[in-house]
GUBAVO-755945 format. One record per residue (C-alpha): x, y, z; residue in one letter. Coordinates in Angstrom, 2 decimals. Layout:
ATOM_east_north_up_residuo
ATOM_X_Y_Z_a
...
This chain:
ATOM_east_north_up_residuo
ATOM_-88.88_-36.06_-13.64_m
ATOM_-88.21_-37.19_-17.25_a
ATOM_-85.91_-34.19_-17.75_e
ATOM_-83.98_-35.06_-14.57_v
ATOM_-83.54_-38.67_-15.68_q
ATOM_-82.44_-37.63_-19.15_q
ATOM_-79.89_-35.21_-17.66_s
ATOM_-78.37_-37.91_-15.44_s
ATOM_-77.95_-40.35_-18.32_y
ATOM_-76.48_-37.61_-20.48_e
ATOM_-73.94_-36.81_-17.77_e
ATOM_-72.90_-40.42_-17.09_i
ATOM_-74.13_-42.76_-19.84_p
ATOM_-75.24_-46.17_-18.64_y
ATOM_-72.93_-49.04_-19.57_s
ATOM_-74.20_-50.47_-22.83_s
ATOM_-73.39_-54.19_-22.94_n
ATOM_-74.85_-57.44_-24.21_p
ATOM_-77.05_-59.26_-21.71_f
ATOM_-77.16_-62.93_-22.56_y
ATOM_-80.43_-63.65_-20.76_y
ATOM_-82.31_-61.01_-22.80_t
ATOM_-81.53_-62.58_-26.18_h
ATOM_-84.62_-63.78_-28.12_p
ATOM_-82.95_-67.19_-28.32_d
ATOM_-83.00_-67.48_-24.53_n
ATOM_-86.52_-66.03_-24.21_l
ATOM_-87.83_-68.43_-26.84_g
ATOM_-86.05_-71.41_-25.32_t
ATOM_-87.55_-70.80_-21.87_v
ATOM_-90.97_-70.27_-23.45_a
ATOM_-90.70_-73.63_-25.23_m
ATOM_-89.79_-75.34_-21.99_l
ATOM_-92.95_-73.92_-20.44_m
ATOM_-95.19_-75.22_-23.22_g
ATOM_-95.34_-72.22_-25.55_m
ATOM_-94.73_-72.10_-29.29_n
ATOM_-92.79_-68.82_-29.53_p
ATOM_-91.90_-67.05_-32.78_p
ATOM_-88.72_-68.19_-34.58_p
ATOM_-85.62_-66.31_-33.50_v
ATOM_-84.32_-66.00_-37.06_e
ATOM_-87.37_-63.97_-38.22_r
ATOM_-88.79_-61.93_-35.37_c
ATOM_-89.52_-58.36_-34.28_r
ATOM_-87.80_-57.13_-31.11_v
ATOM_-88.39_-53.96_-29.08_l
ATOM_-85.98_-52.86_-26.36_e
ATOM_-87.15_-50.23_-23.87_l
ATOM_-84.17_-48.32_-22.47_g
ATOM_-81.63_-49.57_-25.00_c
ATOM_-78.87_-47.13_-23.89_a
ATOM_-76.18_-47.10_-26.61_g
ATOM_-77.45_-50.26_-28.30_g
ATOM_-74.83_-52.52_-26.73_g
ATOM_-77.43_-55.24_-26.22_n
ATOM_-79.55_-54.75_-29.35_l
ATOM_-76.90_-54.12_-32.02_i
ATOM_-75.19_-57.55_-31.66_p
ATOM_-78.62_-59.20_-32.02_m
ATOM_-79.31_-57.25_-35.20_a
ATOM_-75.93_-58.24_-36.65_m
ATOM_-76.45_-61.93_-35.86_a
ATOM_-80.08_-62.04_-37.04_l
ATOM_-80.22_-60.14_-40.36_p
ATOM_-83.77_-61.28_-41.19_e
ATOM_-85.18_-60.00_-37.89_s
ATOM_-86.18_-56.43_-37.10_r
ATOM_-85.03_-54.50_-34.03_f
ATOM_-86.21_-51.23_-32.51_v
ATOM_-84.56_-49.63_-29.49_g
ATOM_-85.68_-46.55_-27.60_i
ATOM_-83.94_-44.55_-24.91_d
ATOM_-84.55_-41.20_-23.24_l
ATOM_-80.92_-40.11_-23.72_s
ATOM_-80.16_-38.54_-27.14_p
ATOM_-76.44_-38.83_-26.35_r
ATOM_-76.61_-42.60_-25.93_q
ATOM_-78.81_-43.05_-29.00_i
ATOM_-76.29_-41.02_-31.05_a
ATOM_-73.46_-43.23_-29.75_m
ATOM_-75.36_-46.34_-30.79_g
ATOM_-76.28_-44.91_-34.19_q
ATOM_-72.60_-44.36_-34.97_e
ATOM_-72.01_-48.09_-34.49_i
ATOM_-75.09_-49.02_-36.55_v
ATOM_-73.87_-46.81_-39.40_d
ATOM_-70.32_-48.15_-39.19_a
ATOM_-71.61_-51.74_-39.44_l
ATOM_-74.06_-50.88_-42.22_g
ATOM_-77.00_-52.52_-40.43_l
ATOM_-80.39_-51.93_-42.07_a
ATOM_-82.55_-54.02_-39.71_n
ATOM_-82.28_-51.88_-36.58_i
ATOM_-83.69_-48.49_-35.61_e
ATOM_-82.61_-46.54_-32.52_l
ATOM_-84.85_-43.71_-31.33_k
ATOM_-84.41_-40.98_-28.72_a
ATOM_-87.89_-41.38_-27.26_l
ATOM_-89.70_-41.57_-23.95_s
ATOM_-91.38_-44.85_-23.03_i
ATOM_-94.50_-42.77_-22.38_m
ATOM_-94.64_-41.80_-26.07_d
ATOM_-94.88_-45.34_-27.50_i
ATOM_-98.18_-45.81_-29.34_k
ATOM_-100.53_-48.77_-29.10_d
ATOM_-101.16_-48.98_-32.83_d
ATOM_-97.60_-49.87_-33.87_e
ATOM_-96.94_-53.25_-35.45_e
ATOM_-96.65_-55.70_-32.53_p
ATOM_-93.39_-57.28_-31.43_y
ATOM_-92.56_-60.93_-30.82_n
ATOM_-90.12_-60.09_-28.05_y
ATOM_-90.03_-57.04_-25.78_i
ATOM_-86.96_-56.40_-23.60_i
ATOM_-86.83_-53.98_-20.66_c
ATOM_-83.58_-54.53_-18.77_h
ATOM_-82.47_-52.23_-15.96_g
ATOM_-85.36_-49.77_-16.32_v
ATOM_-88.45_-50.76_-14.34_y
ATOM_-87.18_-50.07_-10.81_s
ATOM_-85.50_-46.84_-11.86_w
ATOM_-88.49_-44.96_-13.31_v
ATOM_-91.55_-43.35_-11.66_p
ATOM_-94.79_-45.28_-11.14_a
ATOM_-96.54_-43.94_-14.29_p
ATOM_-93.65_-45.17_-16.44_v
ATOM_-93.67_-48.55_-14.70_q
ATOM_-97.38_-48.81_-15.51_d
ATOM_-96.70_-47.86_-19.14_k
ATOM_-94.01_-50.56_-19.45_i
ATOM_-96.48_-53.27_-18.54_l
ATOM_-99.12_-51.69_-20.80_t
ATOM_-96.67_-51.90_-23.71_i
ATOM_-95.94_-55.53_-22.85_c
ATOM_-99.67_-56.24_-23.15_r
ATOM_-100.69_-54.08_-26.11_r
ATOM_-97.56_-54.25_-28.26_n
ATOM_-96.76_-57.97_-27.85_l
ATOM_-97.92_-60.61_-30.33_t
ATOM_-100.24_-63.34_-28.95_p
ATOM_-97.38_-65.87_-28.68_s
ATOM_-94.75_-63.30_-27.76_g
ATOM_-92.53_-63.04_-24.69_v
ATOM_-91.64_-59.95_-22.65_a
ATOM_-88.58_-59.60_-20.40_y
ATOM_-88.62_-57.15_-17.48_v
ATOM_-85.87_-56.92_-14.85_s
ATOM_-86.24_-55.15_-11.52_y
ATOM_-84.82_-54.87_-8.02_n
ATOM_-86.58_-57.00_-5.41_t
ATOM_-87.21_-57.33_-1.73_y
ATOM_-86.25_-58.77_0.67_p
ATOM_-82.65_-58.36_-0.55_g
ATOM_-83.02_-54.67_-1.32_w
ATOM_-84.14_-53.81_2.19_h
ATOM_-80.51_-54.18_3.27_m
ATOM_-79.04_-52.77_0.07_r
ATOM_-81.47_-49.85_0.25_g
ATOM_-80.01_-48.93_3.63_l
ATOM_-76.57_-48.55_2.01_i
ATOM_-78.09_-46.45_-0.78_r
ATOM_-79.67_-44.07_1.76_e
ATOM_-76.36_-43.59_3.59_l
ATOM_-74.53_-42.74_0.38_m
ATOM_-77.27_-40.44_-0.91_k
ATOM_-77.18_-38.48_2.34_f
ATOM_-73.44_-37.92_2.01_h
ATOM_-73.30_-37.03_-1.70_v
ATOM_-76.19_-34.56_-1.67_r
ATOM_-73.60_-31.78_-1.02_q
ATOM_-71.92_-32.46_-4.39_f
ATOM_-73.32_-31.38_-7.76_d
ATOM_-71.53_-33.25_-10.55_d
ATOM_-71.93_-36.97_-11.18_g
ATOM_-68.27_-38.10_-11.19_p
ATOM_-67.61_-36.39_-7.85_t
ATOM_-70.72_-37.94_-6.32_r
ATOM_-69.61_-41.41_-7.45_v
ATOM_-66.09_-40.96_-6.06_a
ATOM_-67.44_-39.62_-2.78_q
ATOM_-69.97_-42.45_-2.47_a
ATOM_-67.24_-45.06_-2.87_r
ATOM_-64.91_-43.30_-0.41_a
ATOM_-67.65_-42.74_2.16_f
ATOM_-68.82_-46.35_2.13_l
ATOM_-65.23_-47.59_2.34_d
ATOM_-64.66_-45.28_5.33_f
ATOM_-67.79_-46.55_7.10_l
ATOM_-66.89_-50.20_6.53_s
ATOM_-63.49_-49.68_8.17_k
ATOM_-64.53_-47.25_10.92_a
ATOM_-67.57_-49.06_12.33_v
ATOM_-66.76_-49.89_16.00_p
ATOM_-67.53_-53.60_16.04_n
ATOM_-66.47_-55.40_12.87_s
ATOM_-68.23_-58.61_13.91_n
ATOM_-71.76_-57.22_13.75_t
ATOM_-74.14_-57.97_10.87_i
ATOM_-74.19_-54.23_10.10_y
ATOM_-70.40_-54.11_9.76_a
ATOM_-70.38_-57.19_7.53_q
ATOM_-73.08_-55.65_5.35_l
ATOM_-71.10_-52.43_4.97_l
ATOM_-67.96_-54.33_4.00_k
ATOM_-69.76_-56.56_1.49_a
ATOM_-71.37_-53.57_-0.25_e
ATOM_-68.12_-51.56_-0.18_a
ATOM_-66.29_-54.45_-1.85_d
ATOM_-69.07_-54.78_-4.44_l
ATOM_-69.04_-51.09_-5.35_l
ATOM_-65.26_-50.89_-5.56_q
ATOM_-65.40_-53.45_-8.37_a
ATOM_-68.45_-51.88_-10.08_a
ATOM_-68.38_-49.33_-12.90_s
ATOM_-69.06_-45.65_-12.26_d
ATOM_-72.26_-45.85_-14.29_s
ATOM_-73.55_-48.72_-12.13_y
ATOM_-72.83_-46.89_-8.88_v
ATOM_-74.38_-43.67_-10.16_f
ATOM_-77.56_-45.07_-11.67_h
ATOM_-78.13_-47.94_-9.22_e
ATOM_-77.41_-46.17_-5.95_h
ATOM_-77.44_-42.40_-6.48_l
ATOM_-80.39_-41.79_-8.79_e
ATOM_-83.48_-40.14_-7.30_d
ATOM_-85.65_-43.11_-8.25_v
ATOM_-84.92_-46.71_-7.31_n
ATOM_-88.07_-48.53_-6.28_s
ATOM_-87.64_-52.23_-5.46_p
ATOM_-90.72_-54.38_-4.86_l
ATOM_-91.65_-57.89_-3.86_y
ATOM_-92.04_-60.42_-6.65_f
ATOM_-95.71_-61.04_-5.79_h
ATOM_-96.39_-57.31_-6.19_q
ATOM_-94.84_-57.29_-9.65_f
ATOM_-96.79_-60.42_-10.64_a
ATOM_-100.04_-58.82_-9.45_e
ATOM_-99.33_-55.67_-11.49_r
ATOM_-98.68_-57.83_-14.56_a
ATOM_-101.93_-59.76_-14.01_m
ATOM_-103.86_-56.50_-13.80_d
ATOM_-102.60_-55.73_-17.32_k
ATOM_-103.68_-59.11_-18.77_g
ATOM_-100.21_-60.67_-18.51_l
ATOM_-99.00_-63.74_-16.62_q
ATOM_-95.75_-64.91_-15.11_y
ATOM_-93.94_-67.28_-17.45_l
ATOM_-90.60_-68.00_-15.75_a
ATOM_-87.27_-66.36_-14.99_e
ATOM_-84.95_-65.67_-17.90_a
ATOM_-82.23_-67.34_-15.84_k
ATOM_-84.24_-70.51_-15.70_f
ATOM_-84.65_-71.86_-12.16_t
ATOM_-88.09_-73.47_-12.07_p
ATOM_-89.78_-73.80_-8.72_f
ATOM_-87.51_-75.51_-6.17_s
ATOM_-84.33_-75.54_-8.26_g
ATOM_-81.68_-77.36_-6.21_n
ATOM_-83.24_-76.98_-2.76_l
ATOM_-83.09_-79.66_-0.10_d
ATOM_-86.11_-82.02_-0.46_p
ATOM_-87.20_-81.33_3.13_e
ATOM_-87.28_-77.59_2.40_v
ATOM_-89.33_-78.26_-0.74_v
ATOM_-91.83_-80.38_1.20_n
ATOM_-92.28_-77.64_3.78_t
ATOM_-92.79_-74.99_1.09_l
ATOM_-95.43_-77.14_-0.59_r
ATOM_-97.35_-77.20_2.68_q
ATOM_-97.29_-73.39_2.83_l
ATOM_-98.93_-72.85_-0.56_s
ATOM_-99.67_-74.46_-3.90_d
ATOM_-99.94_-71.08_-5.64_n
ATOM_-96.98_-70.70_-8.09_p
ATOM_-96.68_-66.96_-7.39_i
ATOM_-96.63_-67.51_-3.63_h
ATOM_-94.13_-70.33_-4.15_w
ATOM_-91.78_-68.00_-6.02_e
ATOM_-92.15_-65.40_-3.29_q
ATOM_-91.24_-67.90_-0.58_y
ATOM_-88.16_-68.81_-2.61_l
ATOM_-87.17_-65.15_-2.70_d
ATOM_-87.44_-65.05_1.08_f
ATOM_-85.10_-68.04_1.29_l
ATOM_-82.58_-66.65_-1.19_r
ATOM_-82.74_-63.00_-0.07_n
ATOM_-83.28_-62.03_-3.70_m
ATOM_-82.16_-58.57_-4.80_t
ATOM_-82.89_-58.81_-8.54_f
ATOM_-85.16_-60.67_-10.94_r
ATOM_-85.24_-61.18_-14.71_r
ATOM_-88.89_-62.03_-15.21_t
ATOM_-90.53_-63.28_-18.40_l
ATOM_-94.16_-62.48_-19.10_l
ATOM_-96.67_-63.60_-21.71_c
ATOM_-100.36_-62.98_-22.39_h
ATOM_-102.73_-64.28_-19.72_a
ATOM_-104.63_-66.26_-22.36_e
ATOM_-101.64_-68.51_-23.11_v
ATOM_-101.85_-71.99_-21.59_e
ATOM_-98.57_-72.84_-19.89_l
ATOM_-97.11_-76.14_-18.74_a
ATOM_-97.09_-76.64_-14.98_k
ATOM_-93.66_-78.27_-15.15_t
ATOM_-90.87_-77.98_-17.75_p
ATOM_-91.78_-79.72_-20.99_n
ATOM_-89.31_-82.55_-21.66_l
ATOM_-90.67_-82.91_-25.22_d
ATOM_-89.03_-79.58_-26.05_a
ATOM_-85.50_-80.86_-25.36_l
ATOM_-85.08_-82.91_-28.58_p
ATOM_-85.77_-79.72_-30.57_l
ATOM_-82.94_-77.80_-28.92_l
ATOM_-79.16_-77.42_-29.09_w
ATOM_-76.80_-77.77_-26.13_l
ATOM_-73.66_-75.83_-25.25_t
ATOM_-71.20_-76.33_-22.41_a
ATOM_-71.16_-73.95_-19.46_r
ATOM_-68.92_-76.06_-17.21_a
ATOM_-65.41_-77.34_-17.57_r
ATOM_-63.92_-80.48_-16.02_p
ATOM_-61.43_-79.84_-13.21_e
ATOM_-59.17_-82.63_-14.54_n
ATOM_-58.20_-82.84_-18.19_e
ATOM_-58.17_-86.65_-18.17_t
ATOM_-61.34_-88.46_-17.07_p
ATOM_-61.13_-90.99_-14.26_n
ATOM_-61.86_-94.38_-15.81_s
ATOM_-62.52_-96.15_-12.50_a
ATOM_-66.09_-97.42_-12.11_p
ATOM_-68.34_-95.11_-10.10_d
ATOM_-65.58_-92.49_-9.90_s
ATOM_-66.61_-88.91_-9.18_k
ATOM_-65.63_-85.98_-11.36_e
ATOM_-65.87_-82.28_-10.64_e
ATOM_-67.03_-79.60_-13.09_f
ATOM_-67.12_-75.85_-12.53_s
ATOM_-68.62_-72.83_-14.26_t
ATOM_-67.02_-69.41_-14.77_t
ATOM_-69.32_-68.14_-11.98_e
ATOM_-67.69_-70.59_-9.56_g
ATOM_-70.59_-73.05_-9.33_v
ATOM_-69.32_-76.61_-8.90_k
ATOM_-70.79_-80.02_-9.59_l
ATOM_-69.29_-83.27_-8.27_r
ATOM_-70.94_-86.34_-9.74_t
ATOM_-70.45_-90.03_-10.50_n
ATOM_-73.41_-90.13_-12.90_h
ATOM_-71.96_-91.67_-16.13_p
ATOM_-74.32_-89.79_-18.44_l
ATOM_-73.66_-86.41_-16.83_i
ATOM_-69.88_-86.92_-16.76_k
ATOM_-69.69_-88.03_-20.38_t
ATOM_-72.04_-85.36_-21.69_t
ATOM_-70.39_-82.43_-19.90_l
ATOM_-66.96_-83.54_-21.15_r
ATOM_-68.25_-84.04_-24.68_m
ATOM_-69.82_-80.57_-24.79_l
ATOM_-66.76_-78.93_-23.26_y
ATOM_-64.46_-80.48_-25.88_e
ATOM_-66.33_-78.76_-28.73_i
ATOM_-66.98_-75.45_-26.90_w
ATOM_-67.94_-72.78_-28.00_p
ATOM_-69.81_-74.82_-30.59_e
ATOM_-73.12_-76.55_-29.84_s
ATOM_-74.56_-80.01_-30.41_l
ATOM_-78.13_-80.76_-31.33_s
ATOM_-79.95_-83.06_-28.93_f
ATOM_-80.13_-85.79_-31.58_e
ATOM_-76.40_-85.51_-32.39_s
ATOM_-75.53_-85.66_-28.70_l
ATOM_-77.62_-88.79_-28.23_a
ATOM_-75.98_-90.45_-31.26_a
ATOM_-72.47_-89.63_-29.99_k
ATOM_-73.25_-91.00_-26.55_l
ATOM_-74.49_-94.27_-28.04_r
ATOM_-71.51_-94.69_-30.38_s
ATOM_-68.58_-93.40_-28.29_g
ATOM_-65.56_-95.32_-27.02_l
ATOM_-67.63_-96.28_-23.99_a
ATOM_-71.17_-96.42_-25.45_p
ATOM_-74.02_-95.57_-23.10_l
ATOM_-77.41_-97.25_-23.26_e
ATOM_-79.77_-94.29_-23.09_i
ATOM_-83.20_-93.29_-24.28_n
ATOM_-84.38_-89.82_-25.29_a
ATOM_-86.46_-89.29_-22.13_k
ATOM_-83.57_-90.15_-19.82_e
ATOM_-81.20_-87.83_-21.69_l
ATOM_-83.80_-85.05_-21.67_a
ATOM_-84.30_-85.38_-17.91_e
ATOM_-80.57_-85.28_-17.21_v
ATOM_-79.93_-82.34_-19.55_m
ATOM_-82.80_-80.39_-18.01_l
ATOM_-81.20_-80.91_-14.58_q
ATOM_-77.86_-79.66_-15.93_c
ATOM_-79.59_-76.66_-17.53_y
ATOM_-81.36_-75.73_-14.30_v
ATOM_-78.02_-76.04_-12.49_g
ATOM_-76.41_-73.70_-15.08_q
ATOM_-73.97_-76.38_-16.29_f
ATOM_-75.25_-76.41_-19.87_v
ATOM_-77.07_-73.93_-22.07_e
ATOM_-80.09_-74.76_-24.22_l
ATOM_-80.71_-73.00_-27.53_h
ATOM_-83.20_-72.78_-30.36_r
ATOM_-80.80_-70.76_-32.50_f
ATOM_-77.16_-71.52_-33.31_v
ATOM_-75.14_-68.36_-34.12_p
ATOM_-72.71_-68.35_-37.03_r
ATOM_-69.06_-68.43_-35.99_f
ATOM_-66.07_-70.72_-36.40_t
ATOM_-64.09_-72.53_-33.73_a
ATOM_-61.06_-72.73_-36.05_e
ATOM_-59.35_-69.81_-37.78_a
ATOM_-59.32_-70.03_-41.58_s
ATOM_-56.33_-69.29_-43.82_e
ATOM_-57.48_-65.66_-44.00_r
ATOM_-59.35_-65.17_-40.72_p
ATOM_-62.34_-62.85_-40.43_i
ATOM_-63.38_-61.46_-37.05_a
ATOM_-66.83_-60.31_-36.03_s
ATOM_-67.28_-56.82_-37.53_p
ATOM_-68.61_-55.51_-34.22_l
ATOM_-65.70_-56.95_-32.25_a
ATOM_-63.24_-55.42_-34.72_r
ATOM_-64.89_-52.05_-34.23_l
ATOM_-64.80_-52.43_-30.44_q
ATOM_-61.16_-53.54_-30.53_a
ATOM_-60.18_-50.10_-31.74_g
ATOM_-61.80_-48.21_-28.85_v
ATOM_-60.97_-50.40_-25.84_g
ATOM_-63.22_-52.01_-23.26_g
ATOM_-65.07_-55.32_-23.48_h
ATOM_-65.64_-57.12_-26.75_l
ATOM_-69.00_-58.66_-27.66_t
ATOM_-68.64_-62.15_-29.03_n
ATOM_-70.97_-64.01_-31.37_l
ATOM_-72.62_-65.84_-28.48_r
ATOM_-73.91_-62.51_-27.11_h
ATOM_-71.46_-62.31_-24.24_m
ATOM_-68.79_-59.82_-23.16_s
ATOM_-65.21_-61.06_-23.26_v
ATOM_-61.87_-59.55_-22.28_d
ATOM_-58.73_-60.16_-24.32_v
ATOM_-55.04_-59.25_-24.05_y
ATOM_-53.79_-56.11_-25.80_d
ATOM_-51.90_-58.09_-28.43_l
ATOM_-54.98_-60.26_-29.06_d
ATOM_-57.00_-57.08_-29.50_r
ATOM_-54.56_-55.72_-32.08_m
ATOM_-54.54_-58.98_-34.01_v
ATOM_-58.33_-59.12_-33.98_l
ATOM_-58.61_-55.59_-35.34_s
ATOM_-56.66_-56.72_-38.42_l
ATOM_-58.77_-59.80_-39.21_l
ATOM_-60.80_-58.55_-42.17_d
ATOM_-60.24_-61.59_-44.43_g
ATOM_-57.50_-60.00_-46.54_t
ATOM_-54.48_-61.33_-44.64_r
ATOM_-52.98_-64.78_-44.40_d
ATOM_-50.58_-65.49_-41.53_l
ATOM_-47.43_-63.93_-43.10_p
ATOM_-49.31_-60.73_-44.02_r
ATOM_-50.93_-60.63_-40.60_l
ATOM_-47.48_-60.85_-38.99_l
ATOM_-46.30_-58.03_-41.25_d
ATOM_-49.20_-55.82_-40.18_a
ATOM_-48.70_-56.48_-36.45_v
ATOM_-44.96_-55.92_-36.74_e
ATOM_-45.56_-52.62_-38.55_k
ATOM_-48.02_-51.47_-35.87_a
ATOM_-45.45_-52.21_-33.20_m
ATOM_-42.77_-50.35_-35.10_a
ATOM_-45.13_-47.36_-35.15_n
ATOM_-45.45_-47.54_-31.36_g
ATOM_-49.08_-48.69_-31.31_e
ATOM_-48.22_-51.55_-28.96_l
ATOM_-45.19_-52.71_-27.00_q
ATOM_-44.36_-56.32_-26.23_l
ATOM_-44.22_-57.10_-22.52_q
ATOM_-41.64_-59.64_-21.35_h
ATOM_-41.50_-61.67_-18.15_d
ATOM_-38.17_-61.65_-16.31_g
ATOM_-35.12_-59.62_-17.39_p
ATOM_-35.49_-57.25_-20.34_a
ATOM_-34.50_-58.89_-23.63_p
ATOM_-31.30_-57.71_-25.30_p
ATOM_-31.49_-54.75_-27.62_e
ATOM_-32.51_-55.78_-31.11_g
ATOM_-34.80_-58.55_-29.90_v
ATOM_-36.31_-60.43_-32.82_h
ATOM_-39.91_-59.22_-32.65_v
ATOM_-40.82_-61.26_-35.73_r
ATOM_-39.79_-64.47_-34.03_g
ATOM_-41.90_-63.68_-30.98_i
ATOM_-44.92_-62.92_-33.16_l
ATOM_-44.47_-66.12_-35.16_e
ATOM_-44.73_-68.05_-31.89_r
ATOM_-47.58_-66.04_-30.38_e
ATOM_-50.00_-65.17_-33.19_v
ATOM_-51.18_-68.73_-34.07_p
ATOM_-52.11_-69.19_-30.42_g
ATOM_-53.87_-65.83_-30.42_i
ATOM_-55.96_-66.88_-33.41_l
ATOM_-56.92_-70.04_-31.59_q
ATOM_-57.93_-68.05_-28.47_r
ATOM_-60.03_-65.65_-30.54_l
ATOM_-61.81_-68.58_-32.17_a
ATOM_-62.44_-70.22_-28.81_k
ATOM_-63.95_-66.95_-27.61_n
ATOM_-66.46_-67.05_-30.53_a
ATOM_-65.00_-63.90_-32.09_l
ATOM_-64.31_-65.25_-35.60_l
ATOM_-66.75_-65.82_-38.44_v
ATOM_-64.17_-67.51_-40.67_a
């Protein structure tokens, strides 16, 4: 089985990207909220099981030079791809190994954080058991482990789609053909089903739309691999308990009832007061297909509810933007905020409105809790607040995904310097295409001209020299300017266009947390 899995990942490497919720900063922040005292992010040891090409681990190693990172993956091809990036960046605090999870020893120096993203459901039962054993035996007493997996009930319906596609593609041998055929077959079914108003037809269409937008590697490894074993949350929690681990929280923090209707919450409380059962009932309500679960040692005493005393020790970052640039000054007026995921909040709460605007104005930078409180008390319209009230409101915004909470503030600049310097990793990625990883551990897309400018930001060029370099690259045919409307006359003044565009590009790159100076 291991040889089959290795072969599939050699044929179509899994997408290797940063996953924000796996970052030690996020794991440690959630742990603090649940009453733990996790290791400092700036000086920690991190193990990633199934690290692919290092797309998640390498940015962490670059941002946290005093921490130590180890990544293992069964695919030598992906490890070699990651090692090329490590060597190009000159990183000495990360080690990537082509190794089976089954070969990890118990006597290695323990890790403060263990990450296993996109592996557990896709490996045989003995490997699943080994993953949880590693989380117990190789994790420090105050450490946190992250394990993601596919869940029921949502995967009962998605599993049906997987079975249909696997039946069709079994006649094809190579991976790319199987992926193309799976997409085409599902698209055909979604359009050919006799009654388009049935639940079955709607399910087919929803999954067909999802897979058309997904990468080939996702389709291949999520839907066409031999092994994909979802389970109910309570089953995973029981397996963890058998290993001496306990459920901490979800990495995407949604404690207990989240934003459910109070009547629903009251009914759920009558069904059970067991936290594991409670979470399972919530999965039934939400038709969950995927979880990002955090675990810690069973001996750790956890808070039963989020710890408000942790908030003053944290930093806050905006996740929502106001729909209107100018705030409505009318008393009790409502304002609307939205996230990039499309979640909206409409509120007339003065503290929430003012805070979300204040954080958005300085984005992508963060504010400490104490600095935020001071600004709220001394602003143009000072608010009378106390620390507990602010903590309660910010926790609500965090649970609703409208703000982020952090223990660690990454180093980047929101304003380009006279001789701008881009993230070394982003500069490297700019030369090969695809997503860029910013300094907040997120993937970002940029325009082609922005990408070219970023690739030149090594700290040696002021604006005139940067314009010279971009103009030269264009003269060499490396990039062509695209114009809206009629084609410009022959001999168009490229320099003039660049003089107008490049300062704005530098500002966009800074706002995307891609510059260190």
